Every structure is written in structure tokens, then in C-alpha cells.
C-alpha positions in Angstrom: 0.1 -0.1 -0.2 1.2 3.5 -0.8 -0.2 7.2 0.0 -0.7 7.4 -4.0 -3.4 4.9 -3.6 -5.5 5.8 -0.8 -9.2 6.8 -2.0 -8.7 5.1 -5.7 -11.0 2.8 -7.0 -9.1 -0.3 -4.9 -9.5 1.6 -1.8 -13.3 2.3 -2.2 -13.9 -1.8 -3.2 -12.2 -2.8 -0.2 -14.1 -0.5 2.2 -17.4 -1.0 0.4 -16.9 -5.1 0.9 -15.5 -4.7 4.5 -18.0 -2.4 5.5 -21.0 -4.7 4.4 -19.0 -7.5 6.2 -18.2 -6.0 9.4 -20.5 -3.1 9.9 -23.9 -4.6 9.3 -26.2 -6.0 11.7 -27.2 -9.0 9.7 -23.4 -10.2 8.6 -22.0 -13.0 10.9 -18.8 -10.6 11.2 -20.6 -7.7 12.7 -18.7 -6.6 15.4 -15.7 -9.0 15.2 -12.4 -7.3 15.4 -10.1 -6.6 12.5 -6.9 -6.1 12.2 -5.4 -4.6 8.9 -2.1 -4.7 8.1 -1.0 -2.3 5.0 2.5 -3.4 4.0 2.8 0.3 3.5 6.0 1.7 1.5 6.9 4.6 -0.4 7.2 3.0 -4.0 10.9 3.8 -4.4 12.3 3.4 -8.0 8.4 3.1 -9.6 7.4 4.8 -12.5 3.9 4.2 -13.2 0.2 5.8 -12.9 -1.0 3.3 -10.3 -3.6 5.1 -7.7 -4.9 7.2 -10.4 -8.5 5.9 -10.9 -10.5 8.4 -8.5 -13.3 9.1 -11.0 -15.5 6.4 -10.1 -17.9 8.1 -7.9 -20.7 8.9 -10.3 -20.3 5.3 -11.6 -20.6 4.0 -8.0 -23.4 6.3 -6.7 -25.5 4.9 -4.3 -23.4 1.9 -3.3 -22.2 3.4 0.3 -23.1 7.2 0.7 -21.2 7.3 3.8 -18.1 6.1 2.2 -18.6 7.8 -1.3 -19.1 11.1 0.9 -15.8 9.9 3.1 -13.6 9.5 0.2 -14.7 12.4 -1.7 -14.0 14.8 1.1 -10.6 13.0 1.9 -9.6 13.8 -2.0 -11.0 17.4 -2.0 -8.8 18.0 0.8 -6.0 16.9 -0.7 -5.3 14.0 2.2 -4.3 11.1 0.2 -2.6 9.6 3.3 -3.2 6.0 4.7 -3.7 7.2 8.4 -6.5 9.3 6.9 -8.4 6.3 6.4 -8.3 5.2 9.7 -9.6 8.8 11.0 -12.8 8.7 8.7 -14.0 5.7 11.1 -14.9 3.9 8.2 -14.8 0.5 10.4 -15.5 0.8 13.9 -13.7 -2.2 15.1 -11.0 -2.3 13.2 -7.2 -1.5 14.1 -4.2 -0.4 11.5 -0.8 -1.4 11.2 1.2 1.4 9.3 4.6 0.1 10.1 6.5 1.0 6.6 7.7 -2.5 5.0 11.9 -2.2 4.9 13.5 -3.6 2.0 16.1 -5.7 3.3 15.3 -9.3 4.6 16.8 -9.0 8.0 14.5 -5.9 8.4 11.7 -7.4 7.0 11.9 -10.2 9.7 11.7 -7.6 12.5 8.9 -6.0 10.8 6.7 -9.0 10.4 7.1 -9.9 14.0 5.6 -6.4 15.0 2.6 -7.4 12.6 2.1 -10.7 14.4 2.3 -9.0 17.7 -0.3 -6.4 16.3 -2.7 -8.9 15.0 -2.5 -11.5 17.5 -5.6 -11.0 19.3 -7.5 -9.9 16.6 -10.9 -12.2 15.1 -10.1 -11.3 11.4 -6.7 -10.3 10.0 -6.5 -8.5 6.4 -3.5 -7.9 4.4 -3.0 -5.3 1.8 0.3 -5.7 -0.4 0.2 -3.8 -3.7 0.2 -6.8 -5.7 -0.4 -9.5 -3.1 1.1 -13.0 -2.8 4.7 -13.7 -4.3 4.2 -16.0 -6.9 6.1 -17.6 -9.7 3.8 -18.4 -13.0 4.6 -21.6 -14.5 2.3 -21.2 -17.2 2.9 -24.7 -19.1 2.0 -26.4 -16.0 -1.2 -24.1 -15.4 -0.4 -23.2 -11.9 1.5 -20.8 -9.5 4.5 -21.6 -7.4 4.1 -20.1 -3.9 7.2 -18.2 -3.2 8.6 -18.2 0.6 10.4 -15.5 2.1 12.9 -17.7 4.1 14.0 -19.0 0.3 13.1 -16.9 -2.6 13.0 -13.1 -1.0 15.3 -12.1 -3.1 13.7 -13.0 -6.3 11.4 -10.1 -6.1 12.5 -6.7 -7.2 10.4 -5.0 -4.9 9.6 -7.4 -2.1 7.6 -4.8 0.0 5.1 -5.1 -2.5 4.0 -8.7 -1.7 3.1 -11.2 1.1 5.1 -14.6 0.9 3.6 -18.2 1.3 5.2 -18.5 4.9 4.1 -15.0 6.3 0.7 -16.3 5.3 0.9 -19.8 7.1 2.2 -17.9 10.4 -0.8 -15.1 10.4 -3.4 -17.8 9.5 -1.6 -19.9 12.6 -2.6 -17.2 15.1 -4.6 -18.6 17.6 -7.5 -15.9 17.7 -7.5 -15.5 14.2 -11.0 -17.0 12.7 -10.2 -15.5 8.9 -7.5 -14.1 7.2 -8.2 -11.8 4.3 -5.2 -11.8 1.5 -5.6 -9.3 -1.2 -4.5 -10.4 -4.8 -3.6 -7.9 -7.8 -4.4 -10.0 -10.9 -1.5 -10.2 -13.5 -1.1 -11.6 -17.2 -0.2 -15.1 -16.7 -3.5 -16.5 -17.4 -7.3 -15.2 -17.8 -8.3 -13.2 -15.0 -10.7 -16.4 -14.2 -8.2 -19.2 -14.6 -5.8 -17.4 -12.0 -8.7 -17.0 -9.7 -9.8 -20.4 -9.9 -6.0 -21.8 -9.7 -5.2 -19.9 -6.6 -8.6 -20.5 -5.0 -7.7 -24.2 -5.6 -4.0 -24.2 -4.6 -4.8 -22.2 -1.1 -7.6 -24.7 -0.8 -4.9 -27.4 -0.7 -3.3 -25.7 2.4 -6.1 -24.0 4.3 -9.0 -26.1 2.8 -11.7 -23.7 3.7 -11.3 -20.7 0.9 -13.9 -18.1 -0.6 -12.9 -15.7 -2.9 -14.7 -12.5 -4.6 -13.7 -10.3 -7.3 -13.9 -6.9 -7.7 -14.2 -5.9 -11.3 -13.7 -2.3 -12.2 -10.5 -1.1 -13.9 -7.8 -3.5 -12.9 -9.5 -6.7 -11.1 -8.3 -7.7 -8.2 -9.6 -10.7 -5.7 -9.8 -11.0 -1.7 -9.5 -14.6 -0.7 -10.6 -15.5 2.7 -9.0 -18.5 4.3 -10.9 -19.5 7.2 -10.4 -21.5 10.1 -13.4 -23.9 9.7 -16.1 -25.2 7.8 -18.9 -23.4 9.6 -17.2 -20.1 9.2 -16.7 -20.3 5.5 -20.4 -21.2 5.1 -21.5 -18.1 6.8 -19.2 -16.1 5.4 -20.3 -17.5 2.0 -23.6 -16.9 2.6 -22.8 -13.1 3.1 -20.7 -12.8 0.2 -23.3 -14.2 -1.9 -25.7 -11.3 -0.5 -23.2 -8.8 -1.5 -23.0 -9.7 -4.8 -26.7 -10.2 -5.5 -26.9 -6.4 -4.4 -23.8 -5.0 -6.0 -23.0 -7.6 -9.0 -22.1 -5.0 -11.5 -18.9 -4.7 -9.7 -18.3 -7.8 -7.5 -18.3 -11.5 -8.5 -18.1 -14.6 -6.4 -15.4 -17.0 -7.3 
């Protein structure tokens, strides 16, 4: 996550989904504590136009008026800063981890231990690295290799933009965590639909109870929900299905 992404269409989608799940009386997650780990960094050396999609308000008008007004006000005030998102009180039961992700591997280890401690009492943990999981595309085999920080860290030019498989495992193993939400930006290795199917299948081999939902505007992205039990998954999937019934123009369960 970078400050320049704040209040873009991806942020709108994330908070629209999370508010529906965590701030709605009919949701099984209403009142649950959410720990959001931002994977915040400054994007040194990058030259792209990411974060430019802030013209979505008319298109999504009426989907969540409080969220719309809050993000519009933030943009009008020129406050595209991650910490401003917490000040907006969009998720009353959420806490946010802002420590900047360091690039050197040894510093990353210390940073991740702090993130674990931050999240260790939360019911739900969500991670928001720019690109999602660190993967190697094995196109000819129709699958991905999940990269591990302890052996593959230096294969990524910008490792601060990813979460690695061993980090996912440690967050999921926290005793109080019921659900781990992993953001994934879809790439060009396969079709977006195929990528989502393959990744869900591969995650299910390790975590068994996995749901996925795709946000479709502009550059599609997927949120994977790794659940600790079948009953948690069933309750969550029911709520996600309700969400896509209401907002199917922008969302698709996978």
C-alpha cells in the first residue's frame, strides 16, 4: 500500500466490502475485530500511474453513501494518506498497522514479527500488499509456485509489494484468528478467471476452507478469505453471495 493509492477505486472497493461484512447487523462478522496490515511503503523507483483511478464516484453512486462522501471529502482536502483512512472511522472495530515495510530481508523479519504481535488478538486479519501474494507463474503447468520469504525473498525486485507463503501461514496460525483475508492483484500469466480458480484451488490444498470474491472495475483484484472452519466459511459465503446479489455490477464471487 502506498499513500498515492488512498481513495482510489481499489480502496473504495475494499472498504465497501469490509463495511458490508463488519459493519452490518445481519452479517456474521458484525462486531468482529479486524486487524488491517497495510504493507505500507513509499514505492521508491517505481514509474507508473497506479492510484490514478479516482473518477469512479458517479459510476458507483448509491452503493455506500457514507463511504462515498468520506472518500470524496478526503480527496477534496488533498489528504491522500493511509492514516487518514482510519481517521474517517469507516470500520469502527478495525485497527491499522502502519509500520513501513523495509526492503532488506533481515529488517523484513523484524517488521513481520511486529505485525504478528499487532494482529495476535484479532478475530480477522487482512493484508494489503500492492500486488498480493509472491508467485512464480508456471504457465505450461497451469499453476503458480507460491514463493517463500526464507528462500525466495531476493527473487522479487520490490519484495515490499508482496506477502510470501510462509508469512501467510504464520498469520493464519495465530490462535484467535478466524479468517485471514489476502488481497491479490491479478496479473497477465493467465486469464483473470483462470488465475482466480487456480489460486483458490492451490490455497484450498493448504487452508481447506477458502472463499474468493473479485472486484471488477478497472484493474480487477481478488480478496481470498482463508477460514479456520467449515461453518465459518459457510456463514461467510452466504454473506458474500448476498453482497454480490446487491452489487453484481462491480463484484463477482469466485
